[in-house]
Each structure stands twice: as structure tokens, then as C-alpha cells.
N, C-alpha and C positions, 0 to 999 in steps of 0.2 A: 514155564515154557509160555505160559502166556504174553510174560513183559518181554522175554525174549521177542515172538513175532511181533509185538509191539512197536521195540526198536527197530528190529527187520525194515518196518515200512520207515521207518524215520532217516533209517541212513540215505533214504533216494529221497526224503521233504525233508530239505535245511530249512526251509522256511517256517514249518511248524516246529521248528524248534526253537527260531526264534520269537514264537509268539508265548514258549514258556519263560515266564518270571522276566527276568531284568536281564541287561547287557552286564557280561562283566568285563572286569580289566583286560583289554586286550591282551596284556603279557600272559595273563592265565590260559586264555584259550591258545595262545601261541606257544606258551609249553605244552598243554595237551596235544597239540596238533605236532611236534615234536616227539613226543613220547610215540603217539601212532604210527611214527614215521620211522621210530627207532625198531617199534614191532614187527612194521611190515619189512625191515630190511632182514630183521630175524626169520622171519618166514621166507623170505627168499634164499637166506642163505641157509635153511633146513633143506627148502625145496633143490638146493645145488647139490648140496650133499648129498640127499635121497638119488640125483640124477648121477652126480660122481660115482659113489658106490655102484649101484646101476651097471654102467658103462665103463669105470676103469677098472674093475678089479673083475675080470673074465674068469680067472683062476677058483675065485671063491665058489665053494659049493652053490647051487643054487637055489636052496631053500634059507641060505644066511643070505646070500646078495641080496634076493628079492623081499625077505625079513627085514633085514636094515635098511633097504633103500624105501619100503613101504613103511616101516617105523617114521623115518625122516621125513615122507614127503607128507605123510597124514600128519605130522607135528606141524609143517609147513602150513598146510591148509589149516589148521585149526587156530594158527597162531595169527594167520592173515585173518580170519572171519571172527577171532577174539579182539585184536586189535580195533577194528572198526564197530563193535559194540561196547568197548571199553570207551574209548573217545566219544560214542554218545551218550555213553550214559554219565562221564565226567563232564563234558559240555551241558546237558540239563542239569546235575545237579548243581557247578557252579551259577547258572542262570536263576537256582532258586533258591542257592543262598544253603544249599544241604551240604553235608560232609561227604568228601568223596568216596564212588563205592569201594570197596576191598574186593577182592577175587584172592580164587583159592589157584587160579588158572598157572599164574609164575613158578607156582610151586610144582604142580603139575606139569608143567613142561619142562621142569627142570631133573625129575626124575623119569621124565620119557629120554631125554638128551644123555641123562647118565647112565640107563640102562642100554642104552645104542652103545656109548661110550665103553662102560664092561664089556659088552658083547666083542666090538672090535678090539680090546685088549686082549681076549680070550681064543679069539681069530687069530691075531698076531703071534700069541705064545704058543697056540698047539699047532698052528699051520693051516695053511690055505686046505691042501688037499684033505687033509683032517683023517 
């Protein structure tokens, strides 16, 4: 948790990151940035899906609609925060010449999306009025 808090400060102080280690090949930094942007696109898609479930499925039972929407919105929020944290950790590792950090987050996000998808399959098969 302390490492996460330290990383949060670095999100807003890129000059401090530049003082750490040496400058990596710009192609690696740009690839890291493209990965960051891909994570943000995923977060935006999840957030959009959460709003879509809430707004465009009014006949769905309230508990199902709100539960699915909140799961997607929460996954989108976590994904956006994870994106910037992972970008910072990778940038620091490249500057230090260390191995890139590993993460369980892609597996967790995949499980959340799969659970929401299974719930949607159940809703479709059972019917919205249930």
C-alpha cells in the first residue's frame, strides 16, 4: 500500500520519474504509452457499458440492472486507475533497467467481465421480467 501511495505522487510529478535511472529507448516509452492508452480505452468501454446497461435496459429488474451497471462502472474505474499506475511502474522499471512489473489485474478484470457476461446470459435466457 505504501508503494501505491508513492506511485500516486509520481503520477503528478513526471520530472521526478525522469531523475530515476537513465532514459530508455524512446520506442519503449512510446510502447508503454500506447499500452496505457489501450487500458484507458478499455476503461472507457466498461464505463460506457455500465451506463448503457442502466439507461437502455429499463425493463430489467432494478437489482439486476443496478448490479450489472455498478460492476461495469467499478471495473472501468479500477481499470483507469490501474492504467496510470502500471504505466508509471513500467516507466520506472525501464529507466532502472529492471524487469517489467507483473500484475494479476488483467486476470481479475477478465473474471469480472466474464461474470458480468454470464449474468447477462442468464438475464437473456430467463427473461427480463424474471
